[in-house]
N, C-alpha and C positions, 0 to 999 in steps of 0.2 A: 883635300890629295883629289888628282884628279881622274875620272876612271880609268883612263888606260894605265896610271901612276896603281890603280888600286890590286889594277889585273896582273899587272908585274910581278905585286911584291906578290898577291896569293899564287901566282903560278910560282915563281921563283923556287921556294922548297918545295912544292912536289917535283918538278922533273928534276932536281939535284939529289931528293929521296930515289926518284927510280932509275937515275943513271948508278946507284948505290947499289942493288939489289943484284945480287948475285947467280948465275942461271943456276937448276938445280938447289937454291938454296931450302928454307925450311920452309918461303913463303911459297912453294909452287906447288896449284893446287892441285888434287888426287881427282882420278874418276873412279864410280862406283856404274860397276850396271843396273841400268835402268829399266828396261825389257827389247824384248827381239819382237820383230813385225812381221809377217809377211802383206805386202801388200798389191792385191790380183790388180792388174788395169786392161782396161779394153788395148786396143788399136790405135797408135797414135792416132791426131788428126791434126795436118797440115795446115798451117795458115797461114806460109808464103813469108819470103823475105819482108824485111822492116829494114828503119834506119838503125837501128842497134843490132840483127844478126836474123836468124830463119828460126822463125817461130812453131813450135807446135807445141799442141796439150793432148795428154796422156792420162783419157777419165782413170778415177781411181774404183770400182767394181766391188769391191770387200776384199777383206782377209784376215785376218785374226792377231794379235800380240799376245805376249808373255809375259813376265819378271817377278820379281819377289815380292814386289806392291802392287803389281795392276795387273789383271789380264783382262781379255775380252775380244772381241770383234769392235774391225775396219767398216765404216757406213758406208751402205756406196753413196754416189753423188758427187766424191770431191774429186780435185783436179790436181794435177802436177802442170807447172806450164814449165814449158821449158824454151830458152832460147839458147843456139847456137853460135859462139860469137866469131868473130874474123880468126881469133888465135886459140879456135878450134877447140874449145874450153865451155860445156853446156853449162847456164843456170840450171839449177831447178828453185822452184818455187814450189809446193804445194801447198795445198787447201782441203783439209778437209777432218772429218768426226770419225771418234772412236768410242765406242762403246762400251764403259768396265763393266763388268760381269755384277755388281751391285744397282746397273743401269744408269752409271754417270756420265753424262757426256762432255767427253774429250776434245777440245777444239784446239788442233793442233794446223800451226801453221811452220813450214820449217823449209828452210833457204839451205843453198849447199851449189857447190860448181861437184865436176863431176871431167872426167880428164880419161881419155886413154891413145896412147902412140896408135896404137892399133885400130880404132873408131868401134874397140867391141871391149867386153868383157876378156881379161881383167882390168878394169879401170885403174891407172897410174894414179886417182885421185879423185877420191869420191867420200868427200866430206859436208854433214849440215850440220846448223843451227839453231831446232826446234822450238819454236814458244808455243807455249800451254797456253788454253784458258781455260779455268776447270771451277765449275761451283765451289764454293765456300762447304770446308766441310774434312772427310776421312781426305779428301787425292789433293787437297788444292795444297799439298805441299812440289808438285807440279807447278804452281804459278811463281814459286819462290824461290826457281833457284835456274842456273842456264847448265843447258845441256848442249852436249852436241852426241854425233851420230855418222855411221856407216853405212853407205851404200853399198849392197852388192846382188848379183844374179839369183831368183829364185833357182831351186833344180824341177820344180815341179815345167808339166806339159802346156799349160799357161802361162802368157806372160804375166809376170809379177817380178818384183824387187823386195828385197830382205831388208830389213831395216833394223840396226843396232842403234840403242840409244842409253845414249854413257851421263850417270849426272855430274857436277863437276858440283867439286868441294873443295873448301878454303883447309891450308894443309892441318896435317894430323897433328 
């Protein structure tokens, strides 16, 4: 059997299986609240127009987070690299650290999309897909799951966003 035939023979059952899954079936994943963070930001730094769009950087200067299994502070020093595309969507790519109350360092790499027809809050679309890198131990459950998040404005006087993160789990 050649390589092309092998790939097609392996893919055919998967393609057929995926087409047979009804929407809202017992295989639909469920989401569980993981934590809510207030991430404080410095003023945006403009980087200008690039071939991909208009680039800005929002330095992360601190914050805090809390959930049923983790809580602590957002460490200053990260940033949210933002790219305003021609279609009006803002691509978010934040890279920063959080420190759990027990001292565990949590690396966060959070990518997402933000869009508002008015160009301000409330957003029509503001979702992210964070990935975590955590030392093995009490909090390494963050390494082992898929997460999704929402982004909203903070009601405080300082520039900040509220990020709410949900753990995606298999169907019950």
